[in-house]
C-alpha angles and dihedrals in degrees: 000000000000127000091249094054091048090054092047091053090048093048093048089056099038093113089058101055128122094009099299110169097015109130100186112089093213093048091046091050091049092052095041101043104027110024101034102025108144101182114106115256125216095256101045094097094053092047096057124114107074129105116279098264095045090049093046092050092040091056089050090051089048090054091045091053090045090051098041100036096203119200095209135017138173110257117248140157092283093057094121090057093047090046093050089053094050116016092188094062115118115212119216139164093252136002131210095223122023115230098165127355143161127218134173115248094233094053102086093170091057091048092052092046092051096040094055090057095049128107133181091287096052125114121191127188114210107201125208099020092160089066094061114022091170092058091046089052090051091051092049091051095045110121091227094061127081121174119022132186121200109207092167094234092052141357127228118214126196120194099203104133093183088077127066115269107256137165126209128192109209132190101232 
């Protein structure tokens, strides 16, 4: 992704930054203090060294793990970011109930495998949603999902069915 296209994405979403327009206090707090938190965290210095997108997403995953504090997770390439956010997390090949997970948008089998193990406390990050808008739309419309956040580089899906189904587009 070129510098120009990054700026164009940012400019097209400028009116959706830092939680503007979100009426729910819990959703606003999530966007403001987890997704778009700009204060430096204690582990940012030790997590440097990746390309800009990997580092940007890795810092988000660090904040998600710090916020969610999952006991178990499926191991993936961002394991060092997840582990820095929650040092007590145990990484395995598969978990019985998903607390926090990451899947690629193109991998429908992984999405189905993860989604069937989710409950109302589960949070799933769908990475690369700009590569397959049709698959992201299918995930948003899935009857198992509740709240969704479109951050352009990734999507965050909540499975809490007690709340109204809602979709937010966020400038990340």
